[in-house]
N, C-alpha and C positions, 0 to 999 in steps of 0.2 A: 405357298409353303416351299421352302428351299429343297432342292435335291443336292446330293453330294456329287458334284459334277467335275468336268474335265476328266481326270482319272475317276471322276465321280459321275460320269455319264451313265453308270450302271443304275442309277437311282430308280425313279418311279417306273420307267419303261422296262428296265431290266427286272425289277422286282415283280412287275405285272406278269412276267412269264411264270412266276410261281404263285400267282394269286388266283382267285376264283375265276377271273375272266379268261384264264389261260387253259381251262379244262378242255381237253380235246375229246370229242366223242369218237370212240374207236369204231372203225368200219369192220365189215365182215372179213376183210383180208388181213387185218392186223393180227399179229401173232403175239400172244402174251408170253412173258418171260418169267422165270422164277426169281425170287428175291435172293440174289447171290450175295456172297460175302462182301464184295467190293461195293455193290449198290447199297447194301444195308448200312455200311459204315460211312457212306457218302451222303446220307440223307440229312436234310435240314432238321434242326431241333429248335423249337420255339420256347421263348421264355414267358414268364408271367406278365400280363398286361399291367401297366402303370398308368392310372387314369389322371388326366389333367385337372387343374382346379375348376374348370368350367364343366367338367364331365362330358366334353364333346370329343376329346382326342384320347388316344392311349398309345404309350410307347411300349415296344417289346423288342427283345433281342432275337436274332436268328444266328445260330451257330452251325458250323459244318466242318467236316474233316476232309482233306484232300489226300487220298491214299498214295497218289503218285509222288507228291512233294512231302508227304508225312508232316503236314502242318494243319493246325486248327485255326479257324477264323470265326469271329463273332462281331456282328454289327447291329446297330439300332435302327428301327423303322418306326414310323408314326402311322397309326390307323385312325382315320376319321370315322368315328362311330356312326355319324349321321348318314354317310353315303357309302362306306366301305372302302374308300380310296386309301391306298397305302403308298407312303413315300419313304424311301431309304434316306436316312439322315447322316450316318457316319460311314466312313470308307470301309470297303470290304477287301482291301488288299490282302492277299494270301499271307497268313501268319499274324495279322493284326487282330487283337481281341479287346473288346470293351465289354463292360458289365455294369450292373447296378444303375440302370437308367432312372432318372428322377426329374421332377419339374421344379425349377426355381420360380417360374411364373408361366403364364399362358404362352409366352413367346420365347422362353429360354429353358433349355434342358441341361441336365448334368449327367455325368457318367464317370465311371472309374476306368483307368487305364494304367496298368503296372503300379497299382497301389496309390495313385494320385487322382485327385478330383478335378475334372474338366467341366467347362461350360461351353454351350454352343447355341447360337440363335436359331430359332425355328424357321425364320423367314430371312431371305437374303442369302448371301454366299460367303459369309465370314467363316474363317477357320476356327476350330476349337481352340480354347485357351485355358491355361492352367488356373484353377481357383485356389487349390491347396495341394502343395507337394510336401507332405510331412516327412520327417526323418525315418519314420516307421510306417510300413504299408498299412493302409486302412481298408475296412470292408463294411458292408451293411450300413451305408450312409443314408440318412434321412435329412430332410430340410423342412422347417416350418416357418413360413414367411411372416406370420403374425408375431413371432418372437425373434425373427432374424437369427435363428439358431440352427446349427448343424449338429447332428449326433452321429456317432460312428463307433466302430469297434477297432481296437488295436491291441496287439500283444505287447505287454511291457513287463519289466522287472519290478520287484517290490519297491515301493516308495520312490519310484523314478518317474520323471517326466519323459515325454517321448524323446526329447533331445538327449537327456541323460542316459537313456537306454542305448543310444548309439555308442556312447563312451564305454558303457559296461561291456558291450559286445567287442569293442576294440581291445579292452583289457583281457577279456576271456580268450581272444584269439592269440594272445601272447603267452598263454599258459604253456608250461613245459610238459604237462600230462593231460590225459583225456578222461580221467576217472570220473565216474558219476557215483555218488554215494547216496543210498536210500535207507532210511530207518522206518518208514511207514509206507503201506500200500496206498496209492498206486505207484508202481515204478514205471509202468507204461500203459497206454490206452490206445486201442484201435491199431494205429500204425506209427506211433511216436513214443519215444521214451520221455518221461516227464522232465521238464526243465523249469526254471524259475520264471520264465516268460509265460504269462497267462493272458488270455483275451479279456480286456476290460472295456466298459462302455464309457464314452467321453461325450462332452458337450463343448461347443465353441461358438462364439458369436460370429456371424458373417456380416460384414459391413459392405453394403452394395451401393456405395456412393459413385454415381456416374458409371463409367466403363471400368473403373479400377475397383476391384473387389479384394477385400483383405479378410483374413480369418484371424480372430484373436486367440489368446492363450486358451489351451484346452483345460477342461476340468474333468478329472477322473471320478465319475460317480461311484464306481465300485470301491475306490480307495477309502470311502467314508464308512465302509463296513468294518466291523471289529477286526483287529489284528489277529493273525493265526499263529499257532505254535510251530508250524512247519511250512516254510515258504514254498516247498515243492508241492504241497497239497492245499495251497491257499485258494481264495475265491477266483473263479473264472466264470465269465458270462457266456451262457449258451445261446441266449436269444434276448431280444428286447423289442419294445414298441413305444411309440410316442403318441400322446394325445393329439387330436387334430389341431387344437389351438397351440400346441407346443409347450404348454406349461408343466406337464407331468410326463414321466416315463415309467414304464414297468419293465423289469428285467428278470431273467431266469438264471438262477445260480444253483450249483450243488454246494451245500455248506461244507467247508473243510472239516475233516475229522480223521481219526485213525481207523474208521470203519468204512471208508468211501468205496471200497471194492465189494462190500457185501451189504451195504445199505442203499436203497433206491430213493432216499429223500432228496427231492429237488424243490427249491423254494422260489417264490415270486416276491419281489420287493417293489414298492412304490416310492418314487423320489421326484422332487421338484427339479426341473431342468436348470434353474437359475440361482436359487437361493442358497445352495450349499448345505441344506438341512440333511440330517442323517436319514438314509432310506428306511422305510417302514416295512416290516415283515408282514405279509398278508396270509401266509400259509403255515404259520407256526404250530397250529393245532393238528396238522396232518403230517404223516411221515412217509407218504408215498410221493410219486413224481408229479410235479405240476408243470404245465406247458401251455404254449399258445395264448399268451395274454393279448387282449384286444380291447381298446377303448371304444365306447359309444361315440357317435359323431358329435354329440353335445359335450363330451368329456366328463359327464357326470358319473358314469359307471364303467367298471372294468370287468370283463368276463375272462375266464380261463378254463382249461381242462385240468382235472385233478384225479389222480389215482389215490386210493385210500389204504390199500393193503401194503404194509411195509415189506420190502424184500421181493415184491412180485412186479417185474417189469412189464407184464402183459395183463395187468389188472384192467378192468373197465375204466374208461375215462368218464368222469362225471363233470357236469357243467356247473360252475359257480359264478355268481355275479356279486361284485363288491360295489357299494354305493359310497363315493368319496366323501360326501357331506356328512353322512351318518356313521360311516365306518362299519356298516352292517354287511354281512355276507350271507347269501341265500343260495340254495341249490335249486336248479330247474331241471325238469324232465328226468327226475331221479328214478322214475319207474322204467326208463328205457333200457332195453336189454342189448343194445348195440353200442359200440364204442366209437364216438366221433374222433376225427383226426385234426380238424382245424376249425377255427371260429372267425367270423366277421359279422359286425352289426349291420342291420339294414339301415338305409339312410334316414328312416323316420324313427330310429332308435327303439322300435317296438318289438323287434324280433332279431334272432341270430340265424345266420346261415352256417351250415357245417357240411363237411364231407364225411361220409361214413361208409365203411364196407358193408355190403348187404348181398349175400349170396353170389359172391364173385364179381360184383360191380362196386364201383365207388361212386355213390350217389349224393346229390345235393339235397339236403333236408333243411326246411325252414322251421324254426322253433320259436314259439311265442315266449318272449322273455318274462312274462308274468305268469302264464298258466302252464307253460311247458308243452302245449299242444304242438304236434308235429305234422308237417305236410311234406310229402315226397315230391320234389320238383323235377327230378330226372329219373329215368328208368333203365337206361342202357349204358354200356361202356363205363368209362372211368372219368370222373370230373376232378378238377384241381384248380387252385388259384382263383377263388371267387373274388370279384371286384365289383361292388355295388355302384351303379350309375345314378339311379334315382329310386323312388319308393317302390317301383315294380320292375326294375330292369337291372340285371347283373351281367357282367362279362365273366367268362370262365374258360379254362382250357379243358378240352375234351378229346379223348382218344378211344379207340376200340381195337379189338384184335386185328381187324383189317383196315384200320384208319390211323394214320399218324396224328400226333397231337396238333390241334389248331385252336384258335380263339373263336369262341361262340358267344352269342348273346341270348339270354334267357329272359322271357317275360314271366315273372313270378306269379302273375295272376292267371294267365291262360296256359302257362307251361310251354308256350311256343318257343322253339329254338331256331336261331339263324346262324349259319356258319359264316364267319367274317374273313377268315384267312384259309389258304390252302397251300402251304409253303412247299409241299412236295408233289404238287400236281404234275409238274413237268417230269420230275425224276421217276415217278411211279405210273405214268400214264399207260405204259405197256407192261406193267408188272402185275402178276396175279397175287393177291392177298386173300387168304381164305378166312371165312367167318368162323366164330366159335359156335358149336352146337351142344347145348346142354344135355346132360343126362343125370339121373338120380338112381341110387341103388341102396340096398341095405348093407351097412358096414358094421364095424365093431359095436358091440353093446346093443345091437338091434337098431341103431340110429340111422336115419336117412343121411346119406353123404352125397355131395354134389361134385360133379366134374364136367368137363367138356372136351369135345373132340374137334381138332382142326384137320381138315382133309388135305391130302397131299396135292402138290402141283399136278395139273393135268388129270385130275381124278376121273377114273372110269369105273363105274360100279361093277363091271364084269371082270375087272382085274383084281389082283390081291397085292397088298402092300405091307411092308414091315411096320412095326409099331414102335414109337418112341414115347416113353413115359417120363414126363418132366416132374420132378419132385421139389417143392419149394422149401425154403429155409424156415427158421424159427426154432421149434415147430409152431410157435404162436404167431405165424404170419399167414398170409393167404395169397394165392395167385389171383389176379384180377383180369378181367377182360379189358385189356388196355394194350396199347402198342408200346412195348418196352424196347429201349435201345441197349439193354443189358445182354448178357449171354443166354437169357432164358426166354427169348421171344419165340413163341410156338411156330410162327410162320417161317422161321429160319430152318426148322426141322421138317416142316411140311414142304418147303421148297427144295429140300434135299431128297424128297421122295417118301417121307414117313407119314403115316397116320399118327398125329401127335395128340397125346392124351394128357390132360391136366386134372388132378384130383385135389380137392381141398379136404384133406383128412382131418381127423380129430386133432384139435389144437388150433385150427384155423379160425381167426376172427371173422365175423360177418354172419354167424349162424347161431347167435346167442352166447352169452358169457359162459354158460355151463359147458357148451361144446368146446370152447377155448380152454377152460380150466381142466377139462377131463384128461388131458394128456400128461398131467403131473404124475410122475412115477411110472408112466406107461409109454416111454419113448419107443421101445422095441415092440410094443404090443398093439395098441389101437391104430397108430398110423400104418404099421405094416399090414394089419388085417384089412384096413380100408383100401390100401393100394392093391393088394392081391385080389380082393373081391371086386374092385373097380375094373381091373384088367380082365377078370373072369366075365364081368358083365359086358364089356364092349366086345370082347372076342366072341361071345355067344350071341350077341345081337347084331353085330356088324360083320357080315361074312366076307367083306373085302379085306379084313385083317388077317395076315398070315401069322398065326400064333407060334409058329416055329422060328420066326425072325423078329424077336422083340429085344429092345434095349431099354435100360433105365438110367436116367441121368439126374444129378442134383448137386446143389451147392450148399455149404454150411450144414444145416440139419438135413437137407437133401443129400449131401455128401455122406453124412453119418448113415442115412437110410440106405444109400448104395452099399456101404460096408455091411450094414445089418442084413440086407438082402443076400449078399454074397455068402453069408454064413448060414442062411436058412432056406434057400431055394436055388435051383439051377435052371429055372424056366427062361432066363434071359440069355441071349447070345453074347452080350457085352454090357459093361457098366461104365459109368463115368462118375468119379467122386471128386468134386471140386471143393477144396478146403474143408474136408469132412473129418469129423472126429472118429478116430480108430479105437482109442481107449478112453472110456469115461473116467478112469482113474488118473492117468497121466494128463488127460485133457483138462481135468479140474485144476491140477497144479500149474499148468502152463497158460491158462487163460487170464484175461485181464479183468473181467467182471465176474466176481465170485457169486454175486447174488443170483445169477442165471442158473448155474448148475446146482447151487445149494437149494433153491426153491424147487426146481424141477425134479431133482434126483436125490441130493443129499451131500453130506460131507464124508470124505473117505475114512476119517478116523473115528467117526461115529458108527457103532455097530449096525444100527438099522440103516443108516445112510450107505454103509459099505454094501449091505445086501442089495439095496435098490440099485446102486451104481453097477454092481456086478450083474444083476439081472438084465440090465440094459446095455451091457458092454459088448460091442461087436468083436473086440479082440479075443474074448472068451471062446469065440467060435471060429478062430483062425484055421483050425484043422479042416473046416468044411469049405473054405474059400476055394472055388474052382472056376468061377466065371472070369474071363479076360476083362481086366479093369484098367482104365486110364485114370491116373491120379493127376490132378492139377493143383499147384500150390504156389502162393505168394509168400516170399520170405518175410515181408513186413506185416503179415497177418498175425496180430497178437490176440485175436479172438480164438482162432484155431491155429495153434503153433505149427510151424512147418514140420516138426518131428512127427506129427500125426500122419500126414500123407507119406512122409519118408518111411515111417515105421511099417505102415500097411504095405507099401510097395516093396520094402525089403523082405518082409515075410513072404509075399507071393513069389518074388523072384527066387528066394532061397528054396522054396518048395517046388519050383519049376512050373508055376502057373503063369501064363502069359500076362504081363502087366507092363505098363509104360508110365514114366513120370515126366510131366511137363512142369518145369520149375521157372518161375518168374522172380528173379532177385529184387526187382524194383516194384512189385505189386503187393497189395495187402489182401484184405478179405474179398475184394472185388478186383476185376480187371479194369483199370481206369484209363490207361493209355490206349488210344485207338489202334495204334500199330500192334500192340500186344493183344488187343481184342480180336483183330483179324487173324493173328496167329492162333489164338485160342480156338476160334471157330474152325480154322483149317484143321487143327489137330483133332478136335472133337468130332467133326463131321466125317473126317477121313476114318477115324477109329470105328464109328458106328456103321458106316456104309461098308467098310471092309469086312467086319465080323458078321454082318447080315447079308453079305453078297448082294449089295444094292448098288445099282448104277444110278448115280445122282443125275438130275436133268442138266447139270452144268459141271464143268471141271472144277473140282474142289482144290486140288494141289496144282 
């Protein structure tokens, strides 16, 4: 197998430094270090495995950030599943990024670089060459050799080929004004204003004659759907999959209408990849959100996840299976009270594998496709990206609170698990990462509520430590025992000297659908009660916590909850509200997805809705705000408009209460740029250590 050499000498040997073989057993004289901001942001991140046609090899990406040079890098490696050997295939020159690894055959791989498709031989030392350099950047590329067909997603204008879209852009660039005119919602979504460019799914024939490969004219499958009344709200493809034989595809679309911001209807269509027939709607009888379509390996059946309650984005996902020959659809495991997140068929086509949240873990479950019988295959941490190898073996990515994500192999019969990569072995060999320790307590409504504690760096039971309460978003989300590269990794706060507490309050999935549903109309009630009782529990049972030095932090709904806490208790020394809603009234009018506040709280002009919105409105308690608060806001966040953080900060400063605003003009609901994330951590950790008089184990600023 080839290595990427000369400047490619980093290949197998260099990569081996990050593999299992490089694990160093620490001696008694080795001193462990905290997970500091720079180390955290420099860690390698692993991509999903892509299994070869023979099921003997798997491609995966490794990406990392260099804080000194402020550059991201991503490269592809090949894992030999049989012996665990890893070979780097593409260059890792700083600032070079490749993505979307795929197999053309057992000896040739493909990948995307700057929106173009490349190929590279697995053996030998040939350089990568361009297969397809379209005029419009492409993404989510798949290849099926039996049909010689490429499929991909590209954003295009109405009734335009990819080439014609370039001309449209050129004409638009010559406009003398910049006005955007909207008659229907949506005007904007997540972090973008709506334009006429929409992601569509395409097919194209790939001719692999000799060494010269050519790509034929593309066919826009989504263009075969009915024309829409408003090109700004027309069809856009969210996701798609292709059958193993390459003859059919299924794609996910939100049907265009004038109610797109308050209806959660998302459909799945089935289409032939070659014949140009009109796509067939499979989910027309349901008005909830459909997702995650997956073909069986024999191509005879299609499974997907389906929500059934209109307007409710956190409804339970049901599993449906469609038989192509008979056009019959059946539900399986309908009695299940947990909500699966992903689906993939077993190689023998008899069962489905899924990942589902269960009591703070993301576990792999095997489901009999006929009876719905379920088997739990993993029990700890968080699993993702399941890739079947044979009838009893799957690859998957696994992480835990104290372990970064790596590729593992699972025997589905014995449940034995082998770790195949360890991409941060070298970077973390002298870094202390603390495990999660579960606890349960009686929360709101008399229900049992789950949380966990992550102990601080250098923990000594005879000492006392400040507490950091991390509050997740949603509220119909859940914190999981995984290693997150986001701003809410518990070990980042534990490494700064805090006992870090995570609580999955009412609304969190993974504890039964009734627990998730219960938060409706109760934003300021059940979650707040859970959080306060959880803090009471840990401070009364864990005497190493200094209850006079506590802080609470959260983003999105967690930011809302920080604002709610500020109006209802002064038990915390400081708060952090990241992109948190301050007013449920102005927050309704400024958000992009109206179904969310309408289902959870109500409509402001409706009398009953107004009452519920005001009952749960942090702004109503502004006069009580007295806890020093750090507000963080991204200007491009259209879920929680920037005026929410700005308004709360303005109120506190006008009233003379200590508050600080950290504003990112180029970020959205999340902090995406690594450099900005480093600044985020610096500001947040400095804020909470200052107000709790805590000396962090390393210099934060």
